[in-house]
Steps between C-alpha positions, in 0.01 A plus 500: 500500500134580562238338280247734346146396417324708237173646643194535273545877472856476362548535120638181341802682358617670818827383660406399851853384595677832463408766761345817368537842680133570420382187669749549790351849550160336512618260768645789713152648499335173595364442154406154361635520142847358558675164472714294731818634330386859553425437864833322566710784352276763662565342838879523436456868422294545817780338704724778378245783514211411746354844460426451134123451535490838682704655225258360237195645689682831521552488119118442459441811717742703279312368193177650643657830587673530160186420306294741709756774411503411132116503472493840670739616229246412239647174382244239404708246309735252675744236370607276788823320402585177669159509662524156654218293647193706596459567867289730714522858389579451134581805284176498308298484823683791660476728204132406424404618845658833426398526130253238369615572145863424567659224289757246605717259304699238693815353344676182618708218365388243764237278361333441839473880555361544155246214525376604838476864395296410192249312717469793737476763227257307273203729590701818563448733207790744564784255587687224324819294521770467235745204496829666422842572645543857619858486371349517145323839499412471132312181545329628817386829357414360160274223639142536355347449843696787640427720212133436527498656855797736504525810289867577481424850370377587845682483836573158624632379837758218463517297820801298610421392858759267647603373155791698361738337749436183303649653194875460498745764375583271201144554380561885493226628733586856391407422139183324618385803694596725222293298254184525716563871560554558126169328416297720730418871477614779735289496815523122525650340812717209621448361847732244650608326819838324519722302740825651620816384659587850629409398859595132540734408210605160641148390578361619170781318332389177667147552382616568149699173507180313583304661227754385241319165515172661374403593146625846558772614743481799722716808442492754781585854400604823685299813535737680262480222235114523504506872473731480203282239334190719529649830410704343218172368352350846497301504820498787746488363859179588680587628852626351724696315236657159544434432870453207735182325399314576822599871475338574165203723581410287810145493634452711815561286802646203301799483735261386774404191310847418353590144614868570454506824689624711217828308479615586148764232501245228552297627196805569275285622223462827311206642306458790251265657252625681201321731259585475129640829374 
C-alpha cells in the first residue's frame, strides 16, 4: 500500500488515502493537486485505457464549444456540477471572454477541489464555489453563495461535464436531472458529457472495475439511456442530439488535429445539450 504525505495545500479533513475521481482527473491532465493514492489508481485506469488523457482533453474542447453555444443563446448564468479541480480553460474564464457579465457557480464535494477553487476565485467577482453534492439538488440550489450569483427566475445553464457517469442508477439520476430542470425556467439548458460502453463493453467494464476503488464508481451509459434521461427531465435535445463527443458541433478542421484520428471507440464518450421546455 502506498504511503501518502499530506502537502501543505491539502485541507486537514480531506481523506488522502481513498482515490478521488476529481483528483484522478487532475492527474490525467498533468495537474499537481492529487495524492499518491489518486496517482496509483489513475495509473491502473491508464493501463486499461491509455487514451484517457486524450479523451479528457477532447472533453475540455467540448466544454468550450458547448459554452460558446450557450452564451450565443443569451445564457449568462452557469452552474457547473462536479466541477473538479480548476485547470486551464475553466468555465468562468471561457464565458467571461464571451460575456464579461456572465456568472458561474462551481459545485463539488471534493475538499481539494473546493479549497483550490476558493483560492483561485478569491478575487473573481462573478464566480464562486459551493461545497455540496450534486446528488442533493435542494442543497445545491438553496446554497446562499449560489443564490447570491444565480437568479433562478432567469435562464440558467446546468453543466454536468464528465460527472453524471459517477452517479449510479441507485441514486436515481433521472430524478436528479428532473430536480434541476424543475428548479429552472423554460429556456434554461443542461449540457453534459458522459462515458459509454456502446463501443468497447469489455474494456469499459474493466475500467469501471478499477474505479470501484475510488470514492465514486463509474457507470457508463448508452446513447439511448442518455437521451431518455434528458428528455424525461423536460429537455429538448439541441441538434445534433446525443452524439459522440468529438462530433458535437466540431470546430472546422478539428479532424486534422485529432490525436486519435476520429476513432470513436477510443473516445467512447457522448455529449449533448438540452433546452428546458
